C-alpha positions as a printed NumPy array, in Angstrom:
array([[  0.01 ,  -0.256,   0.588],
       [  3.041,   2.457,   1.177],
       [  4.798,   1.425,  -2.614],
       [  1.268,   2.357,  -4.332],
       [  1.61 ,   5.955,  -2.438],
       [  4.676,   6.305,  -3.163],
       [  4.248,   6.234,  -6.167],
       [  1.072,   8.079,  -6.763],
       [  2.546,  10.71 ,  -5.163],
       [  6.084,  11.037,  -7.121],
       [  3.816,  10.791, -10.668],
       [  1.779,  14.294,  -9.299],
       [  5.151,  15.881,  -8.88 ],
       [  5.983,  15.501, -11.908],
       [  3.098,  16.195, -13.879],
       [  3.049,  19.762, -11.435],
       [  6.374,  20.547, -11.789],
       [  8.088,  18.428, -14.884],
       [  5.723,  18.114, -17.129],
       [  5.968,  20.567, -20.535],
       [  2.566,  22.355, -20.164],
       [  1.885,  23.232, -24.191],
       [  0.021,  26.51 , -25.741],
       [ -3.035,  26.361, -28.083],
       [ -1.605,  28.35 , -30.494],
       [ -4.181,  30.741, -31.706],
       [ -6.94 ,  30.069, -34.157],
       [ -5.443,  31.759, -37.806],
       [ -9.989,  32.818, -37.855],
       [ -9.18 ,  35.957, -36.044],
       [ -6.798,  37.636, -38.799],
       [-10.177,  37.417, -41.025],
       [-12.337,  38.596, -39.082],
       [-10.437,  41.678, -37.859],
       [ -9.911,  42.92 , -41.86 ],
       [-11.197,  45.277, -42.751],
       [-12.683,  46.005, -45.726],
       [-14.648,  49.475, -47.503],
       [-18.216,  49.955, -47.579],
       [-19.505,  49.213, -51.162],
       [-21.732,  52.598, -51.472],
       [-19.913,  54.924, -49.215],
       [-16.617,  53.883, -48.596],
       [-16.371,  53.65 , -45.467],
       [-13.38 ,  50.771, -43.964],
       [-15.988,  48.372, -41.808],
       [-14.783,  44.98 , -40.162],
       [-15.366,  41.944, -41.735],
       [-17.759,  40.594, -38.76 ],
       [-19.652,  43.952, -38.452],
       [-20.   ,  44.698, -42.496],
       [-22.87 ,  43.334, -43.843],
       [-23.263,  40.62 , -47.324],
       [-25.713,  41.019, -50.022],
       [-25.268,  40.305, -53.346],
       [-21.81 ,  39.557, -52.923],
       [-20.709,  43.14 , -51.574],
       [-20.369,  44.226, -47.908],
       [-22.104,  47.032, -47.205],
       [-21.528,  49.205, -43.179],
       [-24.888,  49.622, -42.692],
       [-28.277,  48.785, -43.536],
       [-29.073,  52.129, -45.246],
       [-25.831,  51.283, -47.182],
       [-27.534,  48.451, -48.399],
       [-30.404,  50.296, -49.509],
       [-28.992,  53.203, -51.178]])
């Protein structure tokens, strides 16, 4: 029983102090979402994630999309 506790303790110490932590790199999707594009109507630049799209064109607002 003591042998199992010793092995468990050593494993815990190894995982806490010696095992290298791997970091997940940021996804490349963020660069696409942060890209700025011009509005097809007024030319104002807007982020892709906030832009409105109709007929393959990007618009900054509903007013520009209607006009």
